[in-house]
N, C-alpha and C positions, 0 to 999 in steps of 0.2 A: 784319798786317791781313787779316781774312777778309771774305767777302762780306757786304754789309749785308742786313738783313732784307728790304728791298724786292726786291733781286736774287734772294734765295732764294725769295721768294714767286712772282716772275715765272717762275723756272725751274720751280718746282713746277707752275704752271699749264700750262706747255708739256708737262711729263711727263704730267699728267692727261689732256690732250687726246690724246696719242699712245696712252696705255693704253686710254682709252675707245674709241677708234676700232679698236684692234686686238682688244679683247674682243668688239666687235660683229661683227667679221669672222672670229673664231676658228672653225675648222671642227669639226664633230663627226663621228662615224663614219658618219653618214648623208648627209654633205655630197656634193653633186653636183660633179663635176669635168668640165671640157671633155674631149671625146674626144682622147685622147693615146695611141694604140695602140703607137707606137714606144717611148715612155717606159716604158709598162707592160711591154713585152716585154723591154727591157734590165734593168729592175728585178728581173726574175725571177732573175737571176744573183746578186742580193745579198740574197735573202730570209733566208738564215741569218745573215748579218752584221748586218742591220738589223732582225731579228725581224719581218719583213714576211710576212704571209700573204695568200692570195687575198682573204680577208675584209676585211683592213684596208689593202689596197693603195690604194684610193681615198682613205682618210683620210691616208695617208702623202703622197700627191701633193698633196692639199689643204693639208696642213701645210707642205709645202715652198713652195707658192705663197704661203701666209700669211706665212712667214718672209721670202720675197722682198719682200712688201709692207712688212713692218716695216723691212727694210733700206733700201727706197726712201724711206719716210717719214723715217727718220733722216737719210739723205743729202740729201734734197731740201728739207727744211724744218726739222727739229728742230735740227740742228747750227748751221744758219745763223741761226735765231731766237735760240738761246742766245748765239751769238757776238755778235750785234748788241746784245742787252740788256746783256751784260757791259761793252761798250765804249761804249755810247750811239751806236752806228753805225747804218748803214742800207744797204739794197741799192740800188745805183745802176746805171743802164744808160747806156752811151755808144754808142748805135747810131744808124745812119741809118734813115730811114723817114719815115712821114707826119709832116710838120711838124717834122722833125728833120734837122739837118745833121751829117754825119760830122765827127769831130775831124780836125785836120790837123797834119802835121809837115813840116819841110823835107825835100825830096827827098834831100838828102845824108844825113840821118839814116836815112831809109828804106833807102838803099843800104848804109850801114854796118851796119844791123841785118841785112839780107839776107846780107852778107858774114860777119857773126858766126855766123849760123845755118848757113851753108854750111860754114864752117870747123869748127864743132862737129860737124856731121853727118859730115864727112870725118875727124874726129879730128885735125885739124891744130892745134887749140887745145883747152884744157880750160876748163871754166866758171870765170869769175872775175868776180863781180858788179861789183866796184869798177872793174876795168879796162874792162869792157864799157861801163859807164855813162860813164866818162871819155871814151871814144872817141865815144860818141853825143852827149853834152851839149856837147862842144867842137867839134863839126862846124860848118863854115861854114853860114850860113843862106842858102838859095836859095829857089826856088819851093816853094810848099806843095802837098802831096799828101795824099790821104785815108789815114787809118789803117784798120786792120781794126776792125770793130765789136767791142766788148767790154763786159762787165758786171763789176761787182764785187759779190760776195756780201756783203762787209763793207766799209764806207767810212766813214772819219771824218777830220776835219780839226781841228787845234789851231793854236796861234799859230806853231808852228815847222815842222810837218810835215803831210803828207797820207799817210794809210795806206790801202792797198787790199789786200784779201785775197780770193783765190778759194778757196772751200772745195772740197776734192776728195775723191773716194773713195780709200780706202787701196789700191785696186787699179785704177789708171787703165788705160784701153784701150791696146793697143799703138799707138804712133805719136802718142799724145796729148801726150807730153812735149815733142816738137818744136814742135807747134802752140801749146802753152801758153807755151813760151819766147819764141816770136816775138811772140805776143800781149802778153806782159808787157813786153817791150822797147819795142814800139810804144806801148803804153798809158802807160808811164812817160814816154816822150818827149812824148806828147800832153798828159798831165797837167802836165808841166813847163812847157809853153807857157801853161797856164791859171793855174797856181800857181807862177809863176817865182821868187817870193821864199821858197819853202818847200822843204824836203827831201821828195823823193818816195820812198816805200817801197811795194813791191808784192810780196806773198808768195803762195805756195801754202800753204794750211792743211790739215793732215791731223789729224782728231780723235783718233786713237790710232795707236800703232805695232803693227801686226799681227805684227812679227817678234819681239816680246818673248815670251820663253818663261817663262810663270809656273810651269810644272812644274819648272823649274830654279831657282826662287826669285826670278826677276826681278819687280820691281814692275810691276803692270799699268798704272801711270801713267807709267812710265819710257819712255825711247826711246834708240835708237842710230841717229843720222842716216846714218852711213856704211853700216851694215847695211841700213837701210830703203831708201836710194837704190839700193843694189846689188840689192835685191829687185824694183825697178821696171824695166820694159823701157826702157832708155835713160835711166833716171833720172839716173845720175851723168854721163852723156854730155852732158846739157844744163844741169843745175842745180848751182849752187854751194850748199853747205850753208846759207849765210846767206840764201838765197832761199826756204827752206821753214821753216815752223813746224809742229811736230808734238807730239801728245800733251800732256803737262803744260806744255811750253814754249808751245804755242799758247794754251791756256786761261789761263795766268798772264799772258801778254802782253796778252791782251784785257782782263782784269780789273784788271791792275796789282797783283794780290795773289798770294801763294804758295799752293800747295795747292788751287788752284781746281778742277782736275779731280777731286781727291778729294772736294771738297765737292759737286760736281755729282753724282758717283756715289752719295754718301751720300743725297742728296735722292731720287734715283731709287729706291735700295734701300729707303728708308723708305716710299715710296708703292707701289712695284711688289711687292705681296705677294699670295698666293693669295686674301686677303680683300678685294682691291681693289674688286670690284663691289659687295659688301655694304656696305663702308665708304663708297663713293661715293654709293650710294643714301641712306644715312643723312645724309651731309653735304649732299647736293643738296636734300633735301626737308624739312629741319628748319624749324620755324616758331616765331617769337618769341612768338606769341600763344597757341599751344597746347602747345608742348613744356614738360615739367616737369623732366625730368632731362637736363642738358646735359653731364654728366661724360664720357660716352662720346664725344660729338661733339667736345668740347674736346680730348680726348686725341688723336683723329684729326687735328684741325686743327693741333695743336701738332706732331705728328710729320710732317705734310705741309707745315709752314712756311706755313700760310695765316693769317698774322697779322692781316690785315684782318677776316676772318670772326671771329677770336677777339675782336677789339675790339668788333665788332657784338654778339656774344652777351654779352660782359661789360658792355655798355651797354644791355642789353635793358630795364632799368627806365626809362631815359630815353626809349627809342624807343617803348615801349608806354604811356607815361603820357598820359592824356587823348586817347586815340585816337578817342573818339566825335566829337570836333570836327575831325577831320582825316582825311577819307575818302581823300585821296591817299596819305597815309602808310600807312594800312591796306592799300591796294592794293599798295603797294611792298613792305611787310612780308610780304604773302601770296605774293609771287613766289618761285619757287625760286632758290636761289643758283647752280645750274648747269643748263644745258640738257642734253638727252639726248645731245649729241655731246661733252660734256665741256668746253664753253666757260663760263667764269665769267660770271654776269649782272652786267656792269659797271655798267649803269644802276642796278640795285638797290643794288649795293655803294657806288657813288659817292654816291647820294642819302642812304643811311643814314649813311655816314661824315661827310658834310657836315653832316647834322642833328646828329650827336653833337658835332662840333667847334664848331658854332654854339652849342649848348647849354652846352658847357663854357666858352665864352668870354663868356657873358652873366652 
């Protein structure tokens, strides 16, 4: 089973938003950069290796800032949004603050978690997810104490289990693994008090495996958990392999389908071409009342998996019939399908699709 058309379309819309934003901020050779004399001074040593000259030094620095922005966008929103649409999940926060009470766990569980973390830190035990959970969940219940605040980038619940995933950078900061381990153990204990009849699973999710060597023929969607955990500072010291989901394993788990990572990459590759801006302008500005030739637009929409827009264009005879008596429909038709930031015009799309479906059902 592969991704359904609706999922592909939603992924495509996320890709379009990222690309539009990054094109808008892409530097040119005249780009101004903030004063960074030390960076410029050090870069001088690499002029021959990076083909940098005094003339394009500013462009190189702007480009590196732009790339950092792309990395931030992918890490802070894109991966998280794709993950939630694949599994019908949501981001959820379990934090104290205004009008919110912190989650609580028995003090005995808190103490056991602290002992586990201390033992892992001192290498007196190795990570064992099942053993750790047995110790925590079987602790005697005494007075309740607050847990650490935590959030879940991905959260979903079914009849048997509760799944929580923290999406992480493939290069976490030093010391982050210990903090994450403690948070996950306390979060699992707290969630178990709320969902006592369900299995609690909490993972760290990594969107790809940077240790994969594609020059040696390794598949870019593959992964090696042992190698990856060894590449992280204290990764293997605190985490059992069963506590992380990485690369194709993560994306397949979220969708429930094989080859999901490959499908996501294929969607990105079909949209992210050098012609993106030109094609985006064509798709964003087409008009059902004035366009005559839709072949080029339909070709782009098909490649971009924008199936709803294809349905709208293919139903243009229905939508444009007797428009003289329906000024609201004319106004909606005349709206652009995307705004300047790459966001789909949902109000326009939903109105036109609803009109088509009503027409077809009469």
